[in-house]
C-alpha positions as CSV (number, residue, x, y, z in Angstrom):
1,X,76.3,11.8,214.5
2,X,78.6,14.1,216.3
3,X,81.5,11.6,216.1
4,X,81.0,11.3,212.3
5,X,81.0,15.1,211.9
6,X,84.2,15.4,213.9
7,X,85.8,12.5,212.1
8,X,84.9,14.1,208.7
9,X,86.3,17.5,209.8
10,X,89.6,15.8,210.8
11,X,89.8,14.1,207.4
12,X,89.0,17.3,205.5
13,X,91.6,19.2,207.5
14,X,94.2,16.5,206.8
15,X,93.4,16.6,203.0
16,X,93.7,20.4,202.8
17,X,96.8,20.7,204.9
18,X,98.5,17.8,203.0
19,X,97.9,19.3,199.5
20,X,100.5,22.0,199.9
21,X,103.4,19.6,199.5
22,X,101.7,17.6,196.8
23,X,100.8,20.6,194.6
24,X,103.8,22.7,195.4
25,X,105.7,22.0,192.1
26,X,102.6,21.9,189.9
27,X,103.2,25.3,188.3
28,X,107.0,25.0,187.9
29,X,108.0,25.2,184.2
30,X,111.4,23.6,183.6
31,X,111.6,25.1,180.1
32,X,111.2,28.7,181.3
33,X,114.1,30.7,179.9
34,X,113.9,33.2,182.6
35,X,114.8,30.5,185.1
36,X,117.9,29.5,183.1
37,X,121.4,30.5,184.0
38,X,123.4,33.0,182.0
39,X,125.4,30.4,180.2
40,X,122.3,28.7,178.8
41,X,120.9,32.0,177.7
42,X,124.1,32.7,175.8
43,X,123.8,29.4,174.0
44,X,120.2,30.2,173.1
45,X,121.2,33.6,171.8
46,X,123.9,31.9,169.7
47,X,121.4,29.4,168.2
48,X,118.9,32.2,167.4
49,X,121.8,34.1,165.7
50,X,122.7,31.0,163.6
51,X,119.0,30.7,162.6
52,X,119.1,34.3,161.3
53,X,122.3,33.9,159.4
54,X,121.3,30.7,157.6
55,X,117.6,31.6,157.1
56,X,115.5,32.3,154.0
57,X,116.9,35.9,153.8
58,X,120.4,34.4,153.2
59,X,119.1,32.5,150.2
60,X,117.4,35.7,148.9
61,X,120.5,37.8,149.2
62,X,122.5,35.0,147.5
63,X,120.0,35.1,144.6
64,X,120.1,38.9,144.4
65,X,123.9,39.0,144.5
66,X,124.2,36.4,141.7
67,X,125.6,33.5,143.7
68,X,122.4,31.4,143.4
69,X,119.8,31.3,140.7
70,X,116.0,30.8,141.2
71,X,114.4,28.9,138.4
72,X,111.1,27.5,139.7
73,X,108.1,28.3,142.0
74,X,109.0,30.6,144.9
75,X,112.6,31.1,143.9
76,X,111.7,32.3,140.4
77,X,109.7,35.2,141.8
78,X,112.4,36.0,144.3
79,X,115.0,35.9,141.5
80,X,112.9,38.5,139.7
81,X,112.9,40.7,142.8
82,X,109.2,40.1,143.8
83,X,109.3,40.2,147.6
84,X,106.5,40.1,150.1
85,X,106.4,40.7,153.8
86,X,105.9,36.9,154.5
87,X,109.5,36.4,153.4
88,X,111.0,38.2,156.4
89,X,108.5,37.6,159.2
90,X,110.3,34.6,160.7
91,X,113.7,36.3,160.5
92,X,112.4,39.3,162.4
93,X,110.9,37.0,165.0
94,X,114.3,35.4,165.5
95,X,115.9,38.8,165.8
96,X,113.5,40.3,168.4
97,X,112.5,37.2,170.4
98,X,115.6,35.1,169.9
99,X,118.5,37.4,170.0
100,X,117.5,40.7,171.5
101,X,115.2,39.5,174.2
102,X,117.5,36.6,175.3
103,X,120.6,38.8,175.2
104,X,119.0,41.4,177.5
105,X,117.9,38.7,179.9
106,X,121.4,37.1,179.8
107,X,123.1,40.5,180.4
108,X,120.9,40.9,183.5
109,X,121.8,37.5,184.8
110,X,125.6,37.8,184.1
111,X,126.3,40.5,186.6
112,X,129.4,38.9,188.2
113,X,133.0,40.1,187.9
114,X,134.5,36.8,187.0
115,X,136.4,36.5,183.7
116,X,134.0,33.9,182.3
117,X,130.9,36.1,182.9
118,X,132.7,39.2,181.4
119,X,133.5,37.1,178.4
120,X,129.9,35.8,178.0
121,X,128.6,39.3,178.4
122,X,130.9,40.5,175.6
123,X,129.7,37.6,173.4
124,X,126.1,38.5,174.0
125,X,126.6,42.2,173.3
126,X,128.5,41.4,170.0
127,X,125.7,39.1,168.9
128,X,123.1,41.7,169.7
129,X,124.9,44.4,167.7
130,X,125.2,41.9,164.8
131,X,121.5,41.2,164.9
132,X,120.5,44.8,165.0
133,X,122.9,45.7,162.3
């Protein structure tokens, strides 16, 4: 009985000490933007900025300036200046989460004095000013 108890203790100790390497990368998220480099964050900020500039608000401003004309369904009411808060929710999400948050993280990661990092910091600052404007 004593041999079985010692044998089971050895097996349990081997299991618990061997799990560290097996489960070490379990909680690593490869899609976490905070682990991305500065260059990838600059690209993500540019994509969010493109999403803002070609979004639903662009179509609305085209209708209100007379470049487009809304004739049916949603676009008829927008053409008649009937606007609700749901029209702008996704755009504000892109501005705050896509451009502003990513640009601040990118600026914190791009702290070097190389010409490419200075150039990328300038790009991010300009896109942030464009989004806020």
